[in-house]
KOLMIZA-829843 format. One line per 5 residues: number of its first residue (from 1); their letters; for each residue x, y, z of C-alpha. Coordinates in pm, 1 decimal, padded with zeros to 6 digits. Example, Ala and Ser with C-alpha at 12.3 -4.5 7.8 and 13.67 -1.06 7.14 Angstrom:
2
1 = as = 01230.0,-00450.0,00780.0 ~ 01367.0,-00106.0,00714.0
This chain:
338
1 = msasa = 11721.1,13423.7,03089.0 ~ 11820.8,13631.5,03393.7 ~ 11936.1,13989.3,03346.1 ~ 12180.8,14219.6,03514.9 ~ 12075.2,14550.4,03662.9
6 = vlril = 12258.6,14833.8,03834.5 ~ 12124.3,15030.1,04128.8 ~ 12252.5,15386.7,04122.7 ~ 12253.3,15576.5,04451.6 ~ 12121.2,15927.9,04383.5
11 = saggg = 12144.9,16053.9,04741.1 ~ 12214.9,15892.7,05076.3 ~ 12218.2,16019.3,05430.8 ~ 12462.5,15890.1,05686.7 ~ 12456.4,15523.9,05778.8
16 = vtlqd = 12327.0,15365.3,05456.7 ~ 12505.3,15029.9,05427.2 ~ 12476.3,14683.3,05278.2 ~ 12392.2,14418.3,05537.3 ~ 12336.0,14044.8,05523.2
21 = agrrg = 12265.8,13828.9,05830.3 ~ 12616.6,13893.8,05959.1 ~ 12967.5,13753.2,05969.3 ~ 12991.0,13447.9,06195.4 ~ 13282.5,13261.9,06348.2
26 = ymryg = 13533.1,13544.8,06389.4 ~ 13464.5,13680.8,06739.2 ~ 13775.0,13498.7,06863.7 ~ 13975.6,13727.1,06635.2 ~ 13800.9,14042.4,06755.5
31 = itpag = 13565.3,14070.4,06455.6 ~ 13197.4,14109.0,06544.9 ~ 12921.8,13999.8,06303.7 ~ 12774.8,14339.8,06199.7 ~ 12446.3,14256.7,06019.2
36 = pmdpl = 12111.2,14437.1,06041.8 ~ 12003.0,14653.7,06331.9 ~ 11650.2,14515.6,06290.7 ~ 11691.3,14150.2,06189.8 ~ 11315.0,14091.6,06164.3
41 = ahaaa = 11251.6,14377.2,05919.5 ~ 11560.9,14280.5,05719.3 ~ 11435.2,13923.2,05688.0 ~ 11079.6,14037.7,05605.6 ~ 11197.0,14248.9,05310.9
46 = nralg = 11392.7,13952.4,05176.1 ~ 11107.1,13707.0,05225.9 ~ 10872.0,13936.8,05031.5 ~ 11082.1,13860.5,04721.9 ~ 11141.8,13493.5,04794.6
51 = nppga = 11503.4,13552.9,04900.4 ~ 11670.4,13370.9,05189.1 ~ 11600.1,13570.6,05508.4 ~ 11968.2,13655.6,05550.9 ~ 12033.4,13776.2,05195.3
56 = taiev = 12210.6,14108.9,05150.8 ~ 11985.8,14416.1,05157.6 ~ 12037.4,14791.7,05184.8 ~ 11994.7,14926.0,05538.1 ~ 11868.9,15286.3,05543.2
61 = glggl = 11890.5,15510.6,05849.7 ~ 11718.7,15839.4,05929.4 ~ 11924.9,16023.1,05667.6 ~ 11717.0,15858.6,05393.8 ~ 11801.5,15732.0,05046.4
66 = alave = 11707.3,15787.6,04682.6 ~ 11802.1,15547.5,04403.5 ~ 11727.1,15442.9,04046.7 ~ 11787.5,15131.4,03839.8 ~ 11972.1,15108.4,03509.8
71 = gapld = 12007.7,14828.5,03256.7 ~ 11699.0,14623.4,03343.9 ~ 11385.3,14640.4,03561.0 ~ 11438.7,14515.0,03914.2 ~ 11212.6,14393.2,04193.6
76 = lafag = 11260.7,14578.6,04521.4 ~ 11097.3,14512.6,04858.3 ~ 11104.0,14743.3,05159.1 ~ 11023.7,14696.5,05526.9 ~ 11121.1,14850.4,05858.9
81 = ggfri = 11002.2,15146.6,06060.7 ~ 10734.6,15393.3,05954.9 ~ 10942.1,15539.9,05672.3 ~ 10787.4,15738.3,05386.8 ~ 10842.1,15543.3,05065.0
86 = acdgq = 10766.6,15698.4,04725.3 ~ 10824.3,15606.4,04361.3 ~ 10839.3,15910.9,04135.2 ~ 10654.5,16106.0,04403.8 ~ 10374.2,15850.6,04443.3
91 = slpaa = 10340.9,15738.4,04806.6 ~ 10374.5,15367.0,04880.1 ~ 10312.7,15156.8,05193.2 ~ 10585.7,15146.6,05457.9 ~ 10623.1,14774.3,05382.2
96 = galtl = 10577.2,14646.8,05029.6 ~ 10738.3,14571.5,04695.0 ~ 10740.1,14682.9,04332.3 ~ 10927.3,14644.0,04007.9 ~ 11146.1,14952.1,03968.5
101 = rpgae = 11194.1,15035.2,03601.3 ~ 11477.9,15232.3,03442.0 ~ 11405.7,15602.9,03463.8 ~ 11199.2,15576.8,03783.8 ~ 11324.2,15698.2,04122.8
106 = lavrp = 11255.4,15534.8,04457.5 ~ 11289.8,15754.7,04765.4 ~ 11306.3,15640.5,05128.7 ~ 11256.1,15917.2,05384.5 ~ 11214.7,15903.1,05764.2
111 = gsaga = 10864.9,15919.9,05906.4 ~ 10710.8,15975.5,06245.7 ~ 10833.1,15640.2,06378.8 ~ 11115.9,15396.3,06320.5 ~ 11488.8,15437.8,06265.1
116 = wcyla = 11582.1,15170.3,06008.3 ~ 11437.7,15058.4,05674.9 ~ 11554.8,14772.6,05451.5 ~ 11555.5,14744.8,05071.9 ~ 11588.9,14391.3,04936.3
121 = vggrf = 11651.3,14316.9,04568.7 ~ 11520.3,14050.4,04335.0 ~ 11859.9,13897.7,04258.7 ~ 12193.3,13920.6,04435.5 ~ 12446.6,14195.8,04483.1
126 = alapa = 12752.7,14121.1,04270.6 ~ 13007.6,14198.4,04542.7 ~ 13283.1,13979.7,04681.2 ~ 13226.1,13872.7,05044.1 ~ 13474.0,13960.6,05316.6
131 = lgsqa = 13532.7,13671.2,05557.0 ~ 13226.9,13497.7,05416.4 ~ 12984.5,13789.0,05442.4 ~ 12880.2,14106.5,05260.0 ~ 12777.0,14275.3,05587.2
136 = thtrs = 12934.2,14620.7,05618.6 ~ 13131.5,14697.3,05934.7 ~ 13247.8,15053.8,05877.2 ~ 13472.7,15074.0,06186.1 ~ 13691.2,14793.7,06052.0
141 = glggl = 13632.0,14865.5,05681.8 ~ 13498.1,14517.5,05612.8 ~ 13227.6,14402.9,05373.0 ~ 12971.5,14583.5,05162.1 ~ 13107.7,14831.3,04909.7
146 = dgral = 13473.4,14885.5,05003.4 ~ 13383.1,14850.8,05370.6 ~ 13206.8,15187.2,05382.8 ~ 12866.5,15351.3,05387.1 ~ 12696.9,15411.9,05052.9
151 = gagdd = 12692.5,15759.8,04898.9 ~ 12561.9,15950.4,04598.6 ~ 12706.6,15819.6,04273.0 ~ 12769.5,15464.4,04394.2 ~ 12663.8,15186.8,04158.4
156 = lavae = 12557.5,14845.3,04286.1 ~ 12546.7,14567.2,04027.3 ~ 12267.1,14314.3,04078.9 ~ 12316.2,13976.5,03912.3 ~ 12028.4,13748.8,03811.6
161 = araai = 11790.1,14043.9,03832.6 ~ 11421.7,13955.4,03858.7 ~ 11123.6,14170.8,03759.0 ~ 10816.3,13969.9,03857.5 ~ 10628.4,14198.8,04101.4
166 = gepva = 10504.7,14461.6,03855.1 ~ 10285.3,14732.6,04008.3 ~ 10338.4,14817.7,04377.8 ~ 10202.9,14578.1,04638.8 ~ 10174.7,14604.5,05016.9
171 = lvapw = 10343.4,14349.9,05241.4 ~ 10091.2,14236.8,05503.9 ~ 10311.0,14179.9,05809.6 ~ 10133.7,14284.7,06131.3 ~ 10420.8,14135.2,06333.1
176 = ldrpp = 10636.3,14427.7,06213.3 ~ 10418.9,14666.1,06417.9 ~ 10623.4,14665.4,06736.8 ~ 10578.2,14974.2,06956.0 ~ 10894.3,15008.7,07165.0
181 = gtirv = 10723.8,15057.3,07502.9 ~ 10848.1,14738.4,07674.0 ~ 11170.7,14555.7,07590.7 ~ 11208.0,14199.0,07717.7 ~ 11537.4,14099.0,07875.7
186 = vlgpq = 11701.5,13799.5,08042.3 ~ 11883.1,13913.8,08357.0 ~ 12259.3,13869.3,08376.4 ~ 12522.8,13759.3,08331.1 ~ 12649.4,14011.0,08591.0
191 = ddhfa = 12329.2,14124.1,08760.5 ~ 12494.2,14012.5,09088.0 ~ 12710.6,14326.6,09060.9 ~ 12399.5,14521.0,09162.5 ~ 12197.4,14509.3,09482.8
196 = preve = 11852.1,14351.2,09438.9 ~ 11687.4,14692.7,09480.4 ~ 11897.5,14828.2,09190.2 ~ 11793.7,14539.0,08966.4 ~ 11432.4,14613.4,09060.5
201 = aflar = 11491.8,14980.9,08982.3 ~ 11636.2,14889.9,08642.1 ~ 11310.5,14710.2,08560.0 ~ 11076.0,14965.2,08719.8 ~ 11224.5,15290.7,08592.8
206 = dwrvs = 11135.1,15474.1,08275.8 ~ 11432.2,15507.5,08040.4 ~ 11463.4,15728.3,07735.6 ~ 11659.6,15659.6,07415.9 ~ 11948.9,15905.2,07381.7
211 = argdr = 12037.4,16085.8,07059.9 ~ 12397.8,15959.8,07096.2 ~ 12318.6,15611.6,06968.2 ~ 12449.4,15452.1,06648.3 ~ 12499.2,15102.9,06505.1
216 = macfl = 12738.1,15022.6,06788.1 ~ 12520.6,15105.8,07087.8 ~ 12190.7,15242.9,07213.4 ~ 12249.3,15483.9,07502.1 ~ 11976.6,15536.2,07761.9
221 = dgtpl = 11899.1,15842.0,07971.5 ~ 11733.7,15829.8,08313.0 ~ 11818.4,15796.4,08681.9 ~ 12161.0,15626.4,08713.7 ~ 12197.9,15283.3,08867.2
226 = rhagg = 12446.5,15215.5,09146.2 ~ 12692.2,14927.5,09143.4 ~ 12726.4,14706.3,09450.1 ~ 13101.7,14655.9,09427.6 ~ 13264.9,14865.4,09159.3
231 = hdivs = 13198.6,14895.0,08788.7 ~ 13496.1,14702.1,08650.3 ~ 13502.7,14330.9,08568.8 ~ 13744.4,14105.2,08384.3 ~ 13663.7,14170.8,08018.5
236 = dgivh = 13448.4,13904.8,07858.0 ~ 13250.8,13855.2,07536.6 ~ 12973.7,14090.8,07426.5 ~ 12661.4,13957.4,07256.1 ~ 12408.2,14157.0,07053.7
241 = gaiqv = 12172.6,14312.8,07308.8 ~ 12402.0,14300.4,07612.7 ~ 12325.5,14587.2,07853.2 ~ 12639.6,14727.7,08010.2 ~ 12629.5,14966.6,08304.0
246 = pgqgl = 12951.6,15175.0,08314.6 ~ 13067.9,15386.9,08605.9 ~ 12821.9,15673.1,08549.9 ~ 12532.8,15428.9,08595.8 ~ 12338.3,15478.2,08272.3
251 = pivlm = 12272.5,15157.4,08073.3 ~ 12420.5,15107.0,07726.8 ~ 12268.5,14840.4,07499.7 ~ 12530.8,14696.4,07263.9 ~ 12402.6,14660.8,06908.3
256 = adrqp = 12507.7,14520.2,06568.4 ~ 12850.5,14691.4,06543.6 ~ 12939.2,14631.1,06909.7 ~ 13290.8,14566.1,07036.5 ~ 13386.4,14198.2,07088.1
261 = tggyp = 13467.9,14226.6,07460.4 ~ 13392.6,14465.8,07743.5 ~ 13486.1,14525.9,08105.4 ~ 13166.2,14674.3,08250.6 ~ 12907.8,14455.2,08427.5
266 = kiatv = 12609.8,14353.1,08214.0 ~ 12287.9,14370.8,08412.2 ~ 12074.9,14202.7,08145.3 ~ 12053.3,14104.9,07777.9 ~ 11776.6,14204.0,07534.3
271 = igpdl = 11616.7,13893.1,07384.0 ~ 11664.8,13840.5,07009.6 ~ 11304.4,13911.1,06900.6 ~ 11312.3,14251.7,07074.4 ~ 11642.4,14374.6,06926.3
276 = grlaq = 11460.7,14528.1,06630.1 ~ 11193.9,14676.8,06855.6 ~ 11467.3,14863.0,07043.2 ~ 11666.2,14954.0,06729.9 ~ 11357.4,15117.0,06573.8
281 = aqagt = 11308.9,15351.8,06872.5 ~ 11396.4,15707.3,06774.2 ~ 11581.7,15943.3,07008.9 ~ 11360.4,16055.6,07295.2 ~ 11144.4,15742.4,07292.2
286 = plrfr = 11049.9,15626.1,07645.9 ~ 11077.4,15257.0,07729.1 ~ 11092.5,15005.2,08010.3 ~ 11250.5,14664.2,08051.4 ~ 11071.5,14344.7,08157.0
291 = avsva = 11257.9,14036.3,08276.4 ~ 11161.3,13703.9,08116.6 ~ 11292.1,13350.6,08148.9 ~ 11510.9,13179.4,07890.9 ~ 11213.9,12955.2,07807.6
296 = eavea = 10996.8,13261.5,07732.9 ~ 11272.1,13405.8,07515.2 ~ 11295.0,13082.0,07317.9 ~ 10918.4,13075.0,07267.3 ~ 10926.6,13435.1,07139.8
301 = rraea = 11197.1,13334.4,06892.9 ~ 10985.2,13041.6,06772.2 ~ 10687.6,13272.4,06714.9 ~ 10908.1,13507.2,06513.7 ~ 11039.9,13219.1,06303.5
306 = aalga = 10684.4,13099.6,06236.8 ~ 10579.8,13444.0,06113.2 ~ 10878.2,13460.4,05877.8 ~ 10831.8,13102.8,05761.1 ~ 10476.8,13157.2,05635.6
311 = ppvle = 10437.8,13259.0,05267.8 ~ 10446.5,13640.0,05234.9 ~ 10109.2,13806.9,05182.2 ~ 10126.9,14076.0,04913.1 ~ 09820.2,14287.4,04833.3
316 = pvirr = 09775.4,14534.6,04543.9 ~ 09811.5,14899.3,04634.7 ~ 09494.3,15094.8,04564.0 ~ 09587.9,15428.7,04415.4 ~ 09382.3,15693.1,04593.5
321 = tfsae = 09554.0,16009.4,04470.0 ~ 09677.7,16096.4,04124.1 ~ 09954.4,16346.0,04056.0 ~ 09954.9,16560.6,03742.6 ~ 10260.7,16367.2,03622.4
326 = fllgc = 10078.1,16036.9,03660.9 ~ 09768.4,16160.2,03475.4 ~ 09972.6,16307.3,03190.9 ~ 10149.3,15973.3,03156.1 ~ 09821.9,15785.0,03107.8
331 = nlidg = 09645.6,15737.9,02774.6 ~ 09313.8,15886.2,02885.7 ~ 09191.1,15961.2,02529.7 ~ 09181.6,15690.2,02265.7 ~ 09084.6,15913.4,01971.4
336 = vvg = 08943.4,16241.8,01848.1 ~ 08608.3,16285.8,01673.8 ~ 08588.2,16575.1,01427.5
């Protein structure tokens, strides 16, 4: 018989939200999908537990997160950037899973690389969807827990809780290792608003991720681009990964919480499989863009789908260090001889 568990948030930095695959079919009403910043890592964490790839998971930013479970043990899986994951102080792999038991604490802290980590649960979050989705869009107050970021003291009920993983395991997913050096794009739809030499410069120049970015946009620093005939267009739809170039000439990549329409020319669009690669780039990270064809973008998407479609590979974690707390909790002596 399935159990119910409650995840209690002990501490949370800014930007910790609940995200499923996103809210579809409402762009015509000005409501963008939200959803994960790194769709591949989000799906990988879910797949590690046998969940649908788009199931709701906790998205953790660089502010970190600590939580515990009450009521019943609960399987948790984690994947994303190079975050430091620990259970009761014991280090775990950056991608893996475990059964979290009542009284234990799981901590997710930023590491030397990566900007987003995802925690999937063995079960389902017992929250009502908003417009068919549990994805949190904080600017409009939709989805998740009351349409807001999670904070200390929040309780998240998990229905049909599963506890099958047991001791920690590592998720073997080499396709999650995606250094952000080169981001693939399809040119357009308004690359004709730039002279050919400016399009070439966009692809040849080194750009750097700005610290101003958030779930709405990734801002880039570098040498500004020049428009061929003004920087205003008739506003049209914005897709995830669209690269706008406003009047000051520095590209802005629109991300998960983007606006539905925009009036700046879009020189290119990041392909779907590289959205997470870009999202995981911390402030100051250098990168370049490389133009690919639509056919190449489709093939990259197929390769991503194949990696996610294969059964997850979970390997036992070999404990190499032992804390005093761990040793004291073990029955190392089975008797005393007088």
